[in-house]
PDB file of the backbone (N, CA, C, O) and the ligand in Angstrom, with CONECT records:
HET     ZN  A 101       1
ATOM      1  N   UNK A   1      34.266 -40.256 -26.070  1.00  0.00           N
ATOM      2  CA  UNK A   1      35.503 -39.517 -25.874  1.00  0.00           C
ATOM      3  C   UNK A   1      36.466 -40.267 -24.972  1.00  0.00           C
ATOM      4  O   UNK A   1      37.554 -39.770 -24.680  1.00  0.00           O
ATOM      5  N   UNK A   2      36.084 -41.446 -24.531  1.00  0.00           N
ATOM      6  CA  UNK A   2      36.974 -42.241 -23.710  1.00  0.00           C
ATOM      7  C   UNK A   2      37.017 -41.830 -22.257  1.00  0.00           C
ATOM      8  O   UNK A   2      37.896 -42.265 -21.513  1.00  0.00           O
ATOM      9  N   UNK A   3      36.072 -40.990 -21.837  1.00  0.00           N
ATOM     10  CA  UNK A   3      36.040 -40.605 -20.430  1.00  0.00           C
ATOM     11  C   UNK A   3      35.205 -41.601 -19.647  1.00  0.00           C
ATOM     12  O   UNK A   3      34.215 -42.132 -20.151  1.00  0.00           O
ATOM     13  N   UNK A   4      35.615 -41.851 -18.411  1.00  0.00           N
ATOM     14  CA  UNK A   4      34.788 -42.673 -17.542  1.00  0.00           C
ATOM     15  C   UNK A   4      33.597 -41.832 -17.075  1.00  0.00           C
ATOM     16  O   UNK A   4      33.647 -40.603 -17.138  1.00  0.00           O
ATOM     17  N   UNK A   5      32.530 -42.484 -16.608  1.00  0.00           N
ATOM     18  CA  UNK A   5      31.387 -41.714 -16.084  1.00  0.00           C
ATOM     19  C   UNK A   5      31.801 -40.735 -14.999  1.00  0.00           C
ATOM     20  O   UNK A   5      31.285 -39.617 -14.959  1.00  0.00           O
ATOM     21  N   UNK A   6      32.706 -41.116 -14.127  1.00  0.00           N
ATOM     22  CA  UNK A   6      33.146 -40.203 -13.057  1.00  0.00           C
ATOM     23  C   UNK A   6      33.857 -38.993 -13.640  1.00  0.00           C
ATOM     24  O   UNK A   6      33.687 -37.873 -13.160  1.00  0.00           O
ATOM     25  N   UNK A   7      34.646 -39.220 -14.666  1.00  0.00           N
ATOM     26  CA  UNK A   7      35.348 -38.105 -15.308  1.00  0.00           C
ATOM     27  C   UNK A   7      34.360 -37.188 -16.011  1.00  0.00           C
ATOM     28  O   UNK A   7      34.506 -35.966 -15.987  1.00  0.00           O
ATOM     29  N   UNK A   8      33.354 -37.787 -16.637  1.00  0.00           N
ATOM     30  CA  UNK A   8      32.332 -36.993 -17.305  1.00  0.00           C
ATOM     31  C   UNK A   8      31.595 -36.116 -16.302  1.00  0.00           C
ATOM     32  O   UNK A   8      31.336 -34.941 -16.561  1.00  0.00           O
ATOM     33  N   UNK A   9      31.260 -36.700 -15.155  1.00  0.00           N
ATOM     34  CA  UNK A   9      30.556 -35.911 -14.129  1.00  0.00           C
ATOM     35  C   UNK A   9      31.429 -34.776 -13.623  1.00  0.00           C
ATOM     36  O   UNK A   9      30.959 -33.649 -13.472  1.00  0.00           O
ATOM     37  N   UNK A  10      32.692 -35.066 -13.361  1.00  0.00           N
ATOM     38  CA  UNK A  10      33.593 -34.035 -12.847  1.00  0.00           C
ATOM     39  C   UNK A  10      33.732 -32.904 -13.855  1.00  0.00           C
ATOM     40  O   UNK A  10      33.723 -31.728 -13.489  1.00  0.00           O
ATOM     41  N   UNK A  11      33.860 -33.266 -15.123  1.00  0.00           N
ATOM     42  CA  UNK A  11      34.015 -32.263 -16.166  1.00  0.00           C
ATOM     43  C   UNK A  11      32.751 -31.414 -16.276  1.00  0.00           C
ATOM     44  O   UNK A  11      32.822 -30.196 -16.439  1.00  0.00           O
ATOM     45  N   UNK A  12      31.602 -32.068 -16.187  1.00  0.00           N
ATOM     46  CA  UNK A  12      30.345 -31.341 -16.293  1.00  0.00           C
ATOM     47  C   UNK A  12      30.171 -30.386 -15.127  1.00  0.00           C
ATOM     48  O   UNK A  12      29.696 -29.265 -15.308  1.00  0.00           O
ATOM     49  N   UNK A  13      30.552 -30.819 -13.928  1.00  0.00           N
ATOM     50  CA  UNK A  13      30.449 -29.927 -12.766  1.00  0.00           C
ATOM     51  C   UNK A  13      31.298 -28.679 -12.976  1.00  0.00           C
ATOM     52  O   UNK A  13      30.876 -27.570 -12.646  1.00  0.00           O
ATOM     53  N   UNK A  14      32.484 -28.862 -13.519  1.00  0.00           N
ATOM     54  CA  UNK A  14      33.356 -27.713 -13.764  1.00  0.00           C
ATOM     55  C   UNK A  14      32.753 -26.790 -14.809  1.00  0.00           C
ATOM     56  O   UNK A  14      32.782 -25.569 -14.657  1.00  0.00           O
ATOM     57  N   UNK A  15      32.204 -27.374 -15.872  1.00  0.00           N
ATOM     58  CA  UNK A  15      31.585 -26.556 -16.916  1.00  0.00           C
ATOM     59  C   UNK A  15      30.417 -25.759 -16.346  1.00  0.00           C
ATOM     60  O   UNK A  15      30.236 -24.587 -16.674  1.00  0.00           O
ATOM     61  N   UNK A  16      29.630 -26.404 -15.493  1.00  0.00           N
ATOM     62  CA  UNK A  16      28.478 -25.723 -14.901  1.00  0.00           C
ATOM     63  C   UNK A  16      28.936 -24.583 -14.011  1.00  0.00           C
ATOM     64  O   UNK A  16      28.396 -23.478 -14.066  1.00  0.00           O
ATOM     65  N   UNK A  17      29.944 -24.865 -13.187  1.00  0.00           N
ATOM     66  CA  UNK A  17      30.417 -23.831 -12.276  1.00  0.00           C
ATOM     67  C   UNK A  17      30.937 -22.636 -13.078  1.00  0.00           C
ATOM     68  O   UNK A  17      30.684 -21.481 -12.738  1.00  0.00           O
ATOM     69  N   UNK A  18      31.668 -22.944 -14.149  1.00  0.00           N
ATOM     70  CA  UNK A  18      32.219 -21.871 -14.961  1.00  0.00           C
ATOM     71  C   UNK A  18      31.103 -21.059 -15.619  1.00  0.00           C
ATOM     72  O   UNK A  18      31.173 -19.832 -15.687  1.00  0.00           O
ATOM     73  N   UNK A  19      30.086 -21.751 -16.097  1.00  0.00           N
ATOM     74  CA  UNK A  19      28.972 -21.057 -16.744  1.00  0.00           C
ATOM     75  C   UNK A  19      28.255 -20.150 -15.751  1.00  0.00           C
ATOM     76  O   UNK A  19      27.890 -19.021 -16.079  1.00  0.00           O
ATOM     77  N   UNK A  20      28.059 -20.650 -14.541  1.00  0.00           N
ATOM     78  CA  UNK A  20      27.386 -19.842 -13.525  1.00  0.00           C
ATOM     79  C   UNK A  20      28.221 -18.622 -13.189  1.00  0.00           C
ATOM     80  O   UNK A  20      27.700 -17.511 -13.102  1.00  0.00           O
ATOM     81  N   UNK A  21      29.514 -18.826 -13.000  1.00  0.00           N
ATOM     82  CA  UNK A  21      30.382 -17.703 -12.652  1.00  0.00           C
ATOM     83  C   UNK A  21      30.423 -16.681 -13.776  1.00  0.00           C
ATOM     84  O   UNK A  21      30.432 -15.477 -13.522  1.00  0.00           O
ATOM     85  N   UNK A  22      30.448 -17.153 -15.016  1.00  0.00           N
ATOM     86  CA  UNK A  22      30.554 -16.230 -16.142  1.00  0.00           C
ATOM     87  C   UNK A  22      29.301 -15.385 -16.274  1.00  0.00           C
ATOM     88  O   UNK A  22      29.339 -14.274 -16.803  1.00  0.00           O
ATOM     89  N   UNK A  23      28.191 -15.919 -15.789  1.00  0.00           N
ATOM     90  CA  UNK A  23      26.936 -15.180 -15.899  1.00  0.00           C
ATOM     91  C   UNK A  23      26.661 -14.337 -14.657  1.00  0.00           C
ATOM     92  O   UNK A  23      25.768 -13.490 -14.658  1.00  0.00           O
ATOM     93  N   UNK A  24      27.437 -14.576 -13.598  1.00  0.00           N
ATOM     94  CA  UNK A  24      27.111 -13.979 -12.301  1.00  0.00           C
ATOM     95  C   UNK A  24      27.083 -12.453 -12.362  1.00  0.00           C
ATOM     96  O   UNK A  24      26.228 -11.822 -11.741  1.00  0.00           O
ATOM     97  N   UNK A  25      28.023 -11.853 -13.114  1.00  0.00           N
ATOM     98  CA  UNK A  25      28.075 -10.402 -13.145  1.00  0.00           C
ATOM     99  C   UNK A  25      27.173  -9.777 -14.183  1.00  0.00           C
ATOM    100  O   UNK A  25      27.015  -8.557 -14.215  1.00  0.00           O
ATOM    101  N   UNK A  26      26.577 -10.597 -15.034  1.00  0.00           N
ATOM    102  CA  UNK A  26      25.852 -10.054 -16.180  1.00  0.00           C
ATOM    103  C   UNK A  26      24.335 -10.143 -16.024  1.00  0.00           C
ATOM    104  O   UNK A  26      23.600  -9.199 -16.314  1.00  0.00           O
ATOM    105  N   UNK A  27      23.902 -11.293 -15.563  1.00  0.00           N
ATOM    106  CA  UNK A  27      22.476 -11.585 -15.616  1.00  0.00           C
ATOM    107  C   UNK A  27      21.904 -11.608 -14.207  1.00  0.00           C
ATOM    108  O   UNK A  27      22.035 -12.592 -13.480  1.00  0.00           O
ATOM    109  N   UNK A  28      21.277 -10.522 -13.845  1.00  0.00           N
ATOM    110  CA  UNK A  28      20.681 -10.429 -12.508  1.00  0.00           C
ATOM    111  C   UNK A  28      19.215 -10.832 -12.528  1.00  0.00           C
ATOM    112  O   UNK A  28      18.513 -10.723 -11.523  1.00  0.00           O
ATOM    113  N   UNK A  29      18.766 -11.296 -13.679  1.00  0.00           N
ATOM    114  CA  UNK A  29      17.344 -11.593 -13.790  1.00  0.00           C
ATOM    115  C   UNK A  29      17.004 -12.924 -13.135  1.00  0.00           C
ATOM    116  O   UNK A  29      15.845 -13.197 -12.824  1.00  0.00           O
ATOM    117  N   UNK A  30      18.041 -13.761 -12.925  1.00  0.00           N
ATOM    118  CA  UNK A  30      17.760 -15.076 -12.348  1.00  0.00           C
ATOM    119  C   UNK A  30      18.267 -15.159 -10.918  1.00  0.00           C
ATOM    120  O   UNK A  30      19.413 -14.815 -10.628  1.00  0.00           O
ATOM    121  N   UNK A  31      17.421 -15.609 -10.054  1.00  0.00           N
ATOM    122  CA  UNK A  31      17.755 -15.839  -8.666  1.00  0.00           C
ATOM    123  C   UNK A  31      18.851 -16.907  -8.567  1.00  0.00           C
ATOM    124  O   UNK A  31      18.715 -17.979  -9.157  1.00  0.00           O
ATOM    125  N   UNK A  32      19.935 -16.630  -7.831  1.00  0.00           N
ATOM    126  CA  UNK A  32      20.993 -17.641  -7.678  1.00  0.00           C
ATOM    127  C   UNK A  32      20.460 -18.958  -7.139  1.00  0.00           C
ATOM    128  O   UNK A  32      20.967 -20.024  -7.486  1.00  0.00           O
ATOM    129  N   UNK A  33      19.442 -18.890  -6.293  1.00  0.00           N
ATOM    130  CA  UNK A  33      18.850 -20.114  -5.770  1.00  0.00           C
ATOM    131  C   UNK A  33      18.225 -20.932  -6.892  1.00  0.00           C
ATOM    132  O   UNK A  33      18.334 -22.158  -6.910  1.00  0.00           O
ATOM    133  N   UNK A  34      17.570 -20.249  -7.829  1.00  0.00           N
ATOM    134  CA  UNK A  34      16.953 -20.943  -8.957  1.00  0.00           C
ATOM    135  C   UNK A  34      18.029 -21.575  -9.832  1.00  0.00           C
ATOM    136  O   UNK A  34      17.866 -22.680 -10.350  1.00  0.00           O
ATOM    137  N   UNK A  35      19.128 -20.847  -9.983  1.00  0.00           N
ATOM    138  CA  UNK A  35      20.229 -21.359 -10.789  1.00  0.00           C
ATOM    139  C   UNK A  35      20.797 -22.637 -10.151  1.00  0.00           C
ATOM    140  O   UNK A  35      21.049 -23.627 -10.838  1.00  0.00           O
ATOM    141  N   UNK A  36      20.989 -22.598  -8.843  1.00  0.00           N
ATOM    142  CA  UNK A  36      21.509 -23.766  -8.146  1.00  0.00           C
ATOM    143  C   UNK A  36      20.555 -24.940  -8.268  1.00  0.00           C
ATOM    144  O   UNK A  36      20.973 -26.085  -8.442  1.00  0.00           O
ATOM    145  N   UNK A  37      19.259 -24.636  -8.174  1.00  0.00           N
ATOM    146  CA  UNK A  37      18.263 -25.694  -8.304  1.00  0.00           C
ATOM    147  C   UNK A  37      18.371 -26.364  -9.670  1.00  0.00           C
ATOM    148  O   UNK A  37      18.274 -27.586  -9.782  1.00  0.00           O
ATOM    149  N   UNK A  38      18.573 -25.552 -10.706  1.00  0.00           N
ATOM    150  CA  UNK A  38      18.699 -26.115 -12.056  1.00  0.00           C
ATOM    151  C   UNK A  38      19.965 -26.950 -12.186  1.00  0.00           C
ATOM    152  O   UNK A  38      19.964 -27.988 -12.849  1.00  0.00           O
ATOM    153  N   UNK A  39      21.048 -26.497 -11.552  1.00  0.00           N
ATOM    154  CA  UNK A  39      22.295 -27.256 -11.614  1.00  0.00           C
ATOM    155  C   UNK A  39      22.126 -28.596 -10.891  1.00  0.00           C
ATOM    156  O   UNK A  39      22.564 -29.637 -11.382  1.00  0.00           O
ATOM    157  N   UNK A  40      21.494 -28.555  -9.731  1.00  0.00           N
ATOM    158  CA  UNK A  40      21.267 -29.801  -9.003  1.00  0.00           C
ATOM    159  C   UNK A  40      20.407 -30.753  -9.834  1.00  0.00           C
ATOM    160  O   UNK A  40      20.643 -31.961  -9.851  1.00  0.00           O
ATOM    161  N   UNK A  41      19.410 -30.199 -10.521  1.00  0.00           N
ATOM    162  CA  UNK A  41      18.560 -31.030 -11.372  1.00  0.00           C
ATOM    163  C   UNK A  41      19.365 -31.632 -12.509  1.00  0.00           C
ATOM    164  O   UNK A  41      19.159 -32.785 -12.886  1.00  0.00           O
ATOM    165  N   UNK A  42      20.292 -30.834 -13.059  1.00  0.00           N
ATOM    166  CA  UNK A  42      21.121 -31.329 -14.156  1.00  0.00           C
ATOM    167  C   UNK A  42      22.035 -32.454 -13.663  1.00  0.00           C
ATOM    168  O   UNK A  42      22.221 -33.457 -14.350  1.00  0.00           O
ATOM    169  N   UNK A  43      22.600 -32.278 -12.468  1.00  0.00           N
ATOM    170  CA  UNK A  43      23.468 -33.319 -11.907  1.00  0.00           C
ATOM    171  C   UNK A  43      22.666 -34.596 -11.664  1.00  0.00           C
ATOM    172  O   UNK A  43      23.176 -35.701 -11.843  1.00  0.00           O
ATOM    173  N   UNK A  44      21.411 -34.436 -11.257  1.00  0.00           N
ATOM    174  CA  UNK A  44      20.558 -35.600 -11.042  1.00  0.00           C
ATOM    175  C   UNK A  44      20.315 -36.314 -12.373  1.00  0.00           C
ATOM    176  O   UNK A  44      20.292 -37.543 -12.431  1.00  0.00           O
ATOM    177  N   UNK A  45      20.134 -35.532 -13.439  1.00  0.00           N
ATOM    178  CA  UNK A  45      19.941 -36.154 -14.754  1.00  0.00           C
ATOM    179  C   UNK A  45      21.179 -36.937 -15.173  1.00  0.00           C
ATOM    180  O   UNK A  45      21.074 -37.990 -15.802  1.00  0.00           O
ATOM    181  N   UNK A  46      22.369 -36.409 -14.816  1.00  0.00           N
ATOM    182  CA  UNK A  46      23.597 -37.145 -15.124  1.00  0.00           C
ATOM    183  C   UNK A  46      23.586 -38.489 -14.409  1.00  0.00           C
ATOM    184  O   UNK A  46      23.872 -39.528 -15.004  1.00  0.00           O
ATOM    185  N   UNK A  47      23.250 -38.453 -13.119  1.00  0.00           N
ATOM    186  CA  UNK A  47      23.236 -39.689 -12.331  1.00  0.00           C
ATOM    187  C   UNK A  47      22.240 -40.691 -12.905  1.00  0.00           C
ATOM    188  O   UNK A  47      22.461 -41.900 -12.848  1.00  0.00           O
ATOM    189  N   UNK A  48      21.151 -40.182 -13.455  1.00  0.00           N
ATOM    190  CA  UNK A  48      20.097 -41.054 -13.976  1.00  0.00           C
ATOM    191  C   UNK A  48      20.297 -41.400 -15.448  1.00  0.00           C
ATOM    192  O   UNK A  48      19.496 -42.122 -16.041  1.00  0.00           O
ATOM    193  N   UNK A  49      21.377 -40.876 -16.032  1.00  0.00           N
ATOM    194  CA  UNK A  49      21.669 -41.183 -17.428  1.00  0.00           C
ATOM    195  C   UNK A  49      20.769 -40.470 -18.413  1.00  0.00           C
ATOM    196  O   UNK A  49      20.648 -40.886 -19.565  1.00  0.00           O
ATOM    197  N   UNK A  50      20.123 -39.374 -17.956  1.00  0.00           N
ATOM    198  CA  UNK A  50      19.229 -38.630 -18.847  1.00  0.00           C
ATOM    199  C   UNK A  50      19.834 -37.306 -19.272  1.00  0.00           C
ATOM    200  O   UNK A  50      19.198 -36.538 -19.993  1.00  0.00           O
ATOM    201  N   UNK A  51      21.059 -37.028 -18.833  1.00  0.00           N
ATOM    202  CA  UNK A  51      21.667 -35.737 -19.167  1.00  0.00           C
ATOM    203  C   UNK A  51      21.866 -35.619 -20.673  1.00  0.00           C
ATOM    204  O   UNK A  51      22.301 -36.568 -21.327  1.00  0.00           O
ATOM    205  N   UNK A  52      21.543 -34.442 -21.220  1.00  0.00           N
ATOM    206  CA  UNK A  52      21.719 -34.224 -22.652  1.00  0.00           C
ATOM    207  C   UNK A  52      20.495 -34.599 -23.461  1.00  0.00           C
ATOM    208  O   UNK A  52      20.502 -34.493 -24.687  1.00  0.00           O
ATOM    209  N   UNK A  53      19.433 -35.039 -22.780  1.00  0.00           N
ATOM    210  CA  UNK A  53      18.178 -35.365 -23.456  1.00  0.00           C
ATOM    211  C   UNK A  53      17.150 -34.289 -23.103  1.00  0.00           C
ATOM    212  O   UNK A  53      16.929 -33.984 -21.932  1.00  0.00           O
ATOM    213  N   UNK A  54      16.530 -33.723 -24.135  1.00  0.00           N
ATOM    214  CA  UNK A  54      15.569 -32.647 -23.921  1.00  0.00           C
ATOM    215  C   UNK A  54      14.375 -33.122 -23.094  1.00  0.00           C
ATOM    216  O   UNK A  54      13.781 -34.162 -23.378  1.00  0.00           O
ATOM    217  N   UNK A  55      14.037 -32.340 -22.067  1.00  0.00           N
ATOM    218  CA  UNK A  55      12.897 -32.679 -21.208  1.00  0.00           C
ATOM    219  C   UNK A  55      11.574 -32.544 -21.941  1.00  0.00           C
ATOM    220  O   UNK A  55      10.581 -33.162 -21.557  1.00  0.00           O
ATOM    221  N   UNK A  56      11.558 -31.738 -22.996  1.00  0.00           N
ATOM    222  CA  UNK A  56      10.298 -31.449 -23.692  1.00  0.00           C
ATOM    223  C   UNK A  56      10.058 -32.445 -24.824  1.00  0.00           C
ATOM    224  O   UNK A  56       9.028 -33.118 -24.858  1.00  0.00           O
ATOM    225  N   UNK A  57      11.020 -32.534 -25.757  1.00  0.00           N
ATOM    226  CA  UNK A  57      10.780 -33.328 -26.963  1.00  0.00           C
ATOM    227  C   UNK A  57      11.519 -34.671 -26.953  1.00  0.00           C
ATOM    228  O   UNK A  57      11.256 -35.523 -27.802  1.00  0.00           O
ATOM    229  N   UNK A  58      12.445 -34.869 -26.000  1.00  0.00           N
ATOM    230  CA  UNK A  58      13.124 -36.152 -25.901  1.00  0.00           C
ATOM    231  C   UNK A  58      14.267 -36.343 -26.877  1.00  0.00           C
ATOM    232  O   UNK A  58      14.892 -37.403 -26.910  1.00  0.00           O
ATOM    233  N   UNK A  59      14.545 -35.313 -27.676  1.00  0.00           N
ATOM    234  CA  UNK A  59      15.682 -35.378 -28.591  1.00  0.00           C
ATOM    235  C   UNK A  59      16.957 -35.000 -27.843  1.00  0.00           C
ATOM    236  O   UNK A  59      16.910 -34.421 -26.758  1.00  0.00           O
ATOM    237  N   UNK A  60      18.109 -35.345 -28.453  1.00  0.00           N
ATOM    238  CA  UNK A  60      19.384 -34.968 -27.856  1.00  0.00           C
ATOM    239  C   UNK A  60      19.547 -33.445 -27.873  1.00  0.00           C
ATOM    240  O   UNK A  60      19.250 -32.785 -28.869  1.00  0.00           O
ATOM    241  N   UNK A  61      20.023 -32.906 -26.753  1.00  0.00           N
ATOM    242  CA  UNK A  61      20.339 -31.488 -26.693  1.00  0.00           C
ATOM    243  C   UNK A  61      21.692 -31.291 -27.362  1.00  0.00           C
ATOM    244  O   UNK A  61      22.640 -32.015 -27.059  1.00  0.00           O
ATOM    245  N   UNK A  62      21.795 -30.319 -28.268  1.00  0.00           N
ATOM    246  CA  UNK A  62      23.019 -30.129 -29.035  1.00  0.00           C
ATOM    247  C   UNK A  62      24.205 -29.744 -28.169  1.00  0.00           C
ATOM    248  O   UNK A  62      24.054 -29.123 -27.117  1.00  0.00           O
ATOM    249  N   UNK A  63      25.396 -30.128 -28.635  1.00  0.00           N
ATOM    250  CA  UNK A  63      26.615 -29.809 -27.890  1.00  0.00           C
ATOM    251  C   UNK A  63      26.772 -28.299 -27.718  1.00  0.00           C
ATOM    252  O   UNK A  63      27.269 -27.843 -26.688  1.00  0.00           O
ATOM    253  N   UNK A  64      26.354 -27.523 -28.713  1.00  0.00           N
ATOM    254  CA  UNK A  64      26.482 -26.068 -28.604  1.00  0.00           C
ATOM    255  C   UNK A  64      25.650 -25.536 -27.442  1.00  0.00           C
ATOM    256  O   UNK A  64      26.078 -24.644 -26.710  1.00  0.00           O
ATOM    257  N   UNK A  65      24.455 -26.099 -27.287  1.00  0.00           N
ATOM    258  CA  UNK A  65      23.589 -25.666 -26.190  1.00  0.00           C
ATOM    259  C   UNK A  65      24.209 -26.055 -24.855  1.00  0.00           C
ATOM    260  O   UNK A  65      24.216 -25.265 -23.912  1.00  0.00           O
ATOM    261  N   UNK A  66      24.729 -27.278 -24.779  1.00  0.00           N
ATOM    262  CA  UNK A  66      25.283 -27.751 -23.513  1.00  0.00           C
ATOM    263  C   UNK A  66      26.554 -26.994 -23.145  1.00  0.00           C
ATOM    264  O   UNK A  66      26.847 -26.808 -21.964  1.00  0.00           O
ATOM    265  N   UNK A  67      27.299 -26.561 -24.139  1.00  0.00           N
ATOM    266  CA  UNK A  67      28.502 -25.787 -23.845  1.00  0.00           C
ATOM    267  C   UNK A  67      28.126 -24.410 -23.304  1.00  0.00           C
ATOM    268  O   UNK A  67      28.747 -23.905 -22.368  1.00  0.00           O
ATOM    269  N   UNK A  68      27.103 -23.816 -23.905  1.00  0.00           N
ATOM    270  CA  UNK A  68      26.691 -22.482 -23.473  1.00  0.00           C
ATOM    271  C   UNK A  68      25.881 -22.537 -22.184  1.00  0.00           C
ATOM    272  O   UNK A  68      25.983 -21.658 -21.329  1.00  0.00           O
ATOM    273  N   UNK A  69      25.070 -23.593 -22.061  1.00  0.00           N
ATOM    274  CA  UNK A  69      24.184 -23.735 -20.898  1.00  0.00           C
ATOM    275  C   UNK A  69      24.233 -25.175 -20.403  1.00  0.00           C
ATOM    276  O   UNK A  69      23.331 -25.966 -20.679  1.00  0.00           O
ATOM    277  N   UNK A  70      25.302 -25.511 -19.663  1.00  0.00           N
ATOM    278  CA  UNK A  70      25.465 -26.912 -19.242  1.00  0.00           C
ATOM    279  C   UNK A  70      24.296 -27.434 -18.401  1.00  0.00           C
ATOM    280  O   UNK A  70      24.094 -28.643 -18.290  1.00  0.00           O
ATOM    281  N   UNK A  71      23.535 -26.517 -17.817  1.00  0.00           N
ATOM    282  CA  UNK A  71      22.422 -26.946 -16.969  1.00  0.00           C
ATOM    283  C   UNK A  71      21.095 -26.921 -17.706  1.00  0.00           C
ATOM    284  O   UNK A  71      20.043 -27.094 -17.091  1.00  0.00           O
ATOM    285  N   UNK A  72      21.131 -26.705 -19.030  1.00  0.00           N
ATOM    286  CA  UNK A  72      19.883 -26.620 -19.779  1.00  0.00           C
ATOM    287  C   UNK A  72      19.158 -27.965 -19.819  1.00  0.00           C
ATOM    288  O   UNK A  72      19.761 -28.982 -20.161  1.00  0.00           O
ATOM    289  N   UNK A  73      17.859 -27.976 -19.468  1.00  0.00           N
ATOM    290  CA  UNK A  73      17.087 -29.215 -19.540  1.00  0.00           C
ATOM    291  C   UNK A  73      16.400 -29.424 -20.880  1.00  0.00           C
ATOM    292  O   UNK A  73      15.758 -30.453 -21.093  1.00  0.00           O
ATOM    293  N   UNK A  74      16.528 -28.457 -21.789  1.00  0.00           N
ATOM    294  CA  UNK A  74      15.832 -28.547 -23.071  1.00  0.00           C
ATOM    295  C   UNK A  74      16.770 -28.229 -24.233  1.00  0.00           C
ATOM    296  O   UNK A  74      17.807 -27.590 -24.052  1.00  0.00           O
ATOM    297  N   UNK A  75      16.392 -28.683 -25.425  1.00  0.00           N
ATOM    298  CA  UNK A  75      17.176 -28.402 -26.622  1.00  0.00           C
ATOM    299  C   UNK A  75      16.900 -26.985 -27.122  1.00  0.00           C
ATOM    300  O   UNK A  75      16.016 -26.293 -26.618  1.00  0.00           O
ATOM    301  N   UNK A  76      17.677 -26.570 -28.124  1.00  0.00           N
ATOM    302  CA  UNK A  76      17.529 -25.205 -28.629  1.00  0.00           C
ATOM    303  C   UNK A  76      16.170 -25.002 -29.282  1.00  0.00           C
ATOM    304  O   UNK A  76      15.630 -23.896 -29.260  1.00  0.00           O
ATOM    305  N   UNK A  77      15.609 -26.064 -29.866  1.00  0.00           N
ATOM    306  CA  UNK A  77      14.303 -25.931 -30.506  1.00  0.00           C
ATOM    307  C   UNK A  77      13.210 -25.634 -29.481  1.00  0.00           C
ATOM    308  O   UNK A  77      12.296 -24.851 -29.740  1.00  0.00           O
ATOM    309  N   UNK A  78      13.317 -26.261 -28.333  1.00  0.00           N
ATOM    310  CA  UNK A  78      12.309 -26.040 -27.290  1.00  0.00           C
ATOM    311  C   UNK A  78      12.638 -24.773 -26.491  1.00  0.00           C
ATOM    312  O   UNK A  78      11.751 -24.086 -25.984  1.00  0.00           O
ATOM    313  N   UNK A  79      13.955 -24.484 -26.396  1.00  0.00           N
ATOM    314  CA  UNK A  79      14.464 -23.167 -26.078  1.00  0.00           C
ATOM    315  C   UNK A  79      14.021 -22.449 -24.814  1.00  0.00           C
ATOM    316  O   UNK A  79      14.081 -21.220 -24.769  1.00  0.00           O
ATOM    317  N   UNK A  80      13.587 -23.150 -23.803  1.00  0.00           N
ATOM    318  CA  UNK A  80      13.155 -22.411 -22.624  1.00  0.00           C
ATOM    319  C   UNK A  80      14.313 -21.814 -21.861  1.00  0.00           C
ATOM    320  O   UNK A  80      14.113 -20.987 -20.971  1.00  0.00           O
ATOM    321  N   UNK A  81      15.535 -22.227 -22.203  1.00  0.00           N
ATOM    322  CA  UNK A  81      16.692 -21.703 -21.469  1.00  0.00           C
ATOM    323  C   UNK A  81      17.046 -20.307 -21.908  1.00  0.00           C
ATOM    324  O   UNK A  81      17.806 -19.614 -21.231  1.00  0.00           O
ATOM    325  N   UNK A  82      16.493 -19.873 -23.060  1.00  0.00           N
ATOM    326  CA  UNK A  82      16.813 -18.552 -23.568  1.00  0.00           C
ATOM    327  C   UNK A  82      15.556 -17.730 -23.752  1.00  0.00           C
ATOM    328  O   UNK A  82      15.114 -17.510 -24.880  1.00  0.00           O
ATOM    329  N   UNK A  83      14.980 -17.278 -22.663  1.00  0.00           N
ATOM    330  CA  UNK A  83      13.766 -16.469 -22.774  1.00  0.00           C
ATOM    331  C   UNK A  83      14.077 -15.173 -23.499  1.00  0.00           C
ATOM    332  O   UNK A  83      15.199 -14.675 -23.420  1.00  0.00           O
ATOM    333  N   UNK A  84      13.109 -14.626 -24.198  1.00  0.00           N
ATOM    334  CA  UNK A  84      13.334 -13.352 -24.881  1.00  0.00           C
ATOM    335  C   UNK A  84      13.647 -12.276 -23.868  1.00  0.00           C
ATOM    336  O   UNK A  84      13.154 -12.326 -22.741  1.00  0.00           O
ATOM    337  N   UNK A  85      14.464 -11.297 -24.250  1.00  0.00           N
ATOM    338  CA  UNK A  85      14.797 -10.215 -23.324  1.00  0.00           C
ATOM    339  C   UNK A  85      13.559  -9.453 -22.892  1.00  0.00           C
ATOM    340  O   UNK A  85      12.603  -9.308 -23.655  1.00  0.00           O
ATOM    341  N   UNK A  86      13.588  -8.969 -21.659  1.00  0.00           N
ATOM    342  CA  UNK A  86      12.439  -8.234 -21.159  1.00  0.00           C
ATOM    343  C   UNK A  86      12.222  -6.974 -21.983  1.00  0.00           C
ATOM    344  O   UNK A  86      13.173  -6.283 -22.346  1.00  0.00           O
ATOM    345  N   UNK A  87      10.971  -6.689 -22.269  1.00  0.00           N
ATOM    346  CA  UNK A  87      10.660  -5.524 -23.091  1.00  0.00           C
ATOM    347  C   UNK A  87      10.908  -4.234 -22.288  1.00  0.00           C
ATOM    348  O   UNK A  87      10.703  -3.136 -22.806  1.00  0.00           O
TER     349      UNK A  87
HETATM  350 ZN    ZN A 101      13.413 -30.210 -27.295  1.00  0.00          ZN2+
END
């Protein structure tokens, strides 16, 4: 897309912040501390050049998943970012 790595990181940070804020009023099932930990882990993956690669299967995480869950460490097939709703 012609973005520099610094621009990519800045954009990703904004996407993550927006995703967290958008979920803040809806999803009380996740501890904010856990959410922050996942974001920090995602930022670390960016620094290491592993961002967008599934932690489980090693395939690329789809753009749709990253847009909805910028901090997701797995692809939609491995799907740990979307646990089934509590019964
Ligand atoms: Zn996967």
